[in-house]
N, C-alpha and C positions, 0 to 999 in steps of 0.2 A: 631569598627575596621575599618580602612581605606583600601579599596581594590584598588590596582593599576593595571589597565588593559590597560594602555597606549600602551603597545606593541601589543594589538589586534586592535588598531584603523586602519582605512583604510590607504593604502600606500600613500605616498606623491605624489604631482602633477607630480613629475619627472618620476613616474612610476617604479622607480628602487626598486627592492625587494632584500634586502641583503640575502645572503645564511646563513641559520641557521638551528638548529635542530627543530623538531616539538615540539610545546609547549603543556602543559598538556591539555588545552581546545581543541586544534586541534586533540589530540588523542581521544577526545570524539565526534569528527565530526564537530568542528567549522571550518568554511570556510570564505573566503572573502565575500561571499554572505551575511553573517550575520554581519560581521564587517562593511560593507558599510551601514548598517541600524542603526549604533550607532555613538555616538560622544564621545569625551574624557570626557565630563561632564557626559554623561549617565553612562559610565563605572566607573567613580569615585564614583558615588552614588549608583549603583546597581550591583548585582552579576549576571553575565551570567551563567545560569544553564540550564541543559537539563533534560527533563522529562524521567525517566526510567520506571516508573509505575504510572498508574492512579487508584486511589482508590475512593470509594464513599466519604470518609472523608478527602481526601487530595491527595497530589502529592508527590511521591518520586522523588527527584531531585538530580543531582550531578553537580559539577562544579570544578574549580580549588581549591583544599583544602576545598571543600564544599560537604557534603553528608548529606541530611536532609529530613525529612518528614514535609511538610509544609501544612498549611490549604488550602482548596479549594479556588480558586479565578478565575484565567483565565480558559476559556473553552479550555482545552488542550488535546492533544493526545500524546501517547508515541512517543518519538522522537522529540517533540517540543523543541525549544529554547526560553527562555524569560529572560528578565532582572528582577531579583527579588529584590525588595526594602524591606530590612529587617526591616526598621523603619516604613514603611507604606506599607504593602503588597498590599493594594488596588491600589497602583500606579504601581504595576508590570505590565509589558506589554509583550505580546507574539510577537516575531519577525516574520516577513513575512516568510511563509514557501516556501521552494524550491520545495516541493511536498506534496501531501496529498491524502491519501486513505480514502474514506468514503463510507458508504452504508446507505440504508434506514433501520432503526432499525426494528427488528421483532415486530409484534403487529399491532394494528390498529390506532395508534396515529400519524403516518406519521412523525416521528422524524428522524433526521439524526444521524448516529453514526460514530465517528471517529475510524479508524483502526490504522493508523500510519502516521507520518509526517516526512518530511526531509529524505526520503529514496532515495538512489542512485540506488540500484538494488533490484528487488524483485524476489525471488526464488519461483516459483509456483510448488508445489510438488504434484505428483500423483503417484499411484502405478500401477505396471504391473499385475493387477488382475481385479476383478469385479468392483472395485472402479473407474477405469478409465472411464472418461466421457468427450467427446469433448466439449459438450455444457457448462459444468462447467469450463473447461479450458478457453473457450472463454470469460466467464464472468470475470475471473481474469485478462485476458489479456486486456479486455476493461478498467478495472480499471487502469492497468499499463499505457496504452496508453493515457488515460485521464490525468493521473498524470505526464506524460512525464518522466516516470521512465523506466530504462532498465529491460525488463522481461526475465527470463530464466526459461524454463520448465525443472524440474528435475523428471525423472522417476525412482522410487525406487523399491526395492524388485525384482530386475532383477535376483537375485540369486535363487528366489523361482518360477521363471517362466520358462517353457520349451522353449518358443520362444518369446523373447521380441520384435522382429523385427516389428510385426504389430503395437505395441503400439508406437514405435518410428516413424514409417511411418505416423500413424494417427496424432500424435502430431506435427510432422514436416510440415504436410500439412495445418495446421491452418493458418500459416503466415510465409513467407520467411524472416521476420524481427526478428524472435525469435529463439534463440539458444535452442536446445534440448539436454540434457545430460542424459545418461543412467548410473546408478550407483548402487552399493551395499553400503548402508549407514553404514554397519557394517565393512567395509573394509577401506583401506587407500585411496580409490578413492575420497571421498568428499574433502579432503585437496588438492589433486592433481588437481582435475577438477574445483574446485570453487575458488582457490587461486587468480586467475586473477581479480575477482570481490571483493575480501576481503582485499584490501590493507589498509595501515594505513590511518586513517581519513575517510574511507568509511563507509556507513551505508547500511546494507542488511537486508531484512525482508523475513521470510518464511511464505507463505500463502498456505492453502490447507485444506482438510477435516481431521477429526480425524483419526488417525491410519495409515497415509501415510508415517510417518517417519520424520516429521519435527523436533521433539525434538532429535531424534537420530542423525540427521544431525548437529544440534546445538552442541551436545556433541562431535561429530567428529571434528568440527572446533576448539573446546576448548581443545580437547584431554583429556577430563575429563567429568564426569557425573554431569553436571551443571543443566540439565533439566530431569525431570522424564519421563520415557517411560513405555509403556505397550504393550503387544501383541494384535493383532487384533483377532476378533472372526473368527474361521475357517469356520463357516457355511455361512457367508455373507461377509467376508472380511472387516467388519466395525470395526472401532476403538473406544476406549473410550477417553474421554477428560482428557489427562494427564497434558496438559497445561491449567490452569484455568484462566489465565489473560495474557495480553500482557506485556512482560518484555524485556527491553533493557539491554543487557550485553555487555561487552567489552573484546575482546580477548587480550592476552598479546602482540600481534602484533599491536594492536590499531585499530581493526575493530569493529564497533558497530553492534551487531547482535540482531535482534528482533524476538523472538519466539511468535507465536500467537495461541490461541485456534482454534480448527477446527470449521469451520462455516457450520452449517447445511443449512442455508439459506443465499443467497447473492442477496438481492434485490438492483438493480442498480438505481441510481438517479443522475442527473446532469452529465451524461457521454455521451452526444450527440457526442462530438468530438472524444471520444475514440471508439465509435461504428463505426463512419465514417472511422477512421484510420484502424481499424482491418478489416472491410468489405469495403475496398476502391473500390473493384469491384462492389459491390452493389450500393455504392454512385455514381459511374460513370454512372451506368445504370439508376438510378432514374432521373438523370439530362436529360436523353434522352427520358423519357416518354412523351407522347403527352400532358397529363394533369398534372398540378402542384399538384393537389390533388389526383393523382392516388393511388388507394388502392392495386394495383398489384394483382388484382384478375381476373376480366373478362372485365376490361375496354379496349376499342380499343386503339391501339398504345402503349401498355405497353411494355417497353423495357425489363423488367425483365421476364415477361411471355414468350416473344419471345426468350430470351436467354435460358430459361428452355426448350422450345420446340426444340431448335437447339442443346441441349445437352451441352451448354456452361456453364450452372450453375447447380449445384447439387440441386435438390428440397429440400433436407433435410437442406442444408446450407441456402437456402432462408428462410425456415421455422424458423430456429434458429435466423437468422438476424431479421426477421419480429417480432418475439416474443420479442426480446430485444428492438427493436425500440418502440413497443407499451408499454412495461413495463416501459421503461425509460420516455416516454412521460407522462404516467399516474402518476408515482411516483413524477416526477419533478413538475407536475401541482398541485398535492395534497399537496406537501410540500410548494409550493409557496403560495397556498391558506391558508394553516395553518399559515404561517408567516404573511400574511395579517390579518388574524383573531387575531393573538396574538398582532399585533401592534394596531389594533382597540380596543381590550380589554384594552390595556395599556392606550390608550388615554381616554377611558371612565372612567377608574379608576382614572386618574389624574384629570379629570373634577369633579368627585364626591368628591375628597378630597379638591378641591378649595372652 
């Protein structure tokens, strides 16, 4: 079958874009960013598809008049776009991502794990109960800032809390660049408060711990029970994994919504810029330290310790920043070393075969 995607090619040199209705692929999140990476020849030979689920044995992808489970090939994340060559799948190629969320996978092998790709807005969900944790929210925000994705903090279960104001205040104090929304996921509030980020062609992702209400919010956006939900344990406010895999769904209005399993561990790697963005005050102080290799402990001329003594910096904020910096440095270094080891092993294997 011949696929005609000429209408998705980049605009002409004149820059004029005729008025038209949104096309099927655009309702899946296709944007000029992806069109500019393709040519008419590419689109004539391959099918643009988006990854909606990643399985061990393959990928579930959708496109214009295309919905299939294909064999594993490209190292893809939920939300990825790639050109699928049906005649020779090995020639399929992933398009450059507009954004990528990743973490260091759990375990001791120092592997990276994709979370989501090509997201426009990330909803970081936390509850107004014992689950609320500023340090955890900061970790998610670092991921968002590194990926250059708009983050929004959603505080759920407000209806079960006597006074949610302290939670809103603590979340709002993390960064003046982040919107904080307080809502009851079981009411009409999710649609009313989140609609400005959920327009046609947009992709949003929900991140957070188990039991905070991510799947309930997804159901609210769809006005239907598309995702399984479960109650939290009353003794510790912890939830069970009702979402077992990352899955991209599309609302009738044309917004791509990614629900994700709760993450018990979020090890950061390759997020140096994200940490500097979220803790810009710390980054400014570091540049003022007397020594370039200052450990911000007892060294003379340490601008950070001086700011703490003057009451300009909260010691707990400094401790959280320092922990993230050391963790990111260690994880990034370990993964870089693992990549070098893998390349060396590959070279040795090739020499053995020759």
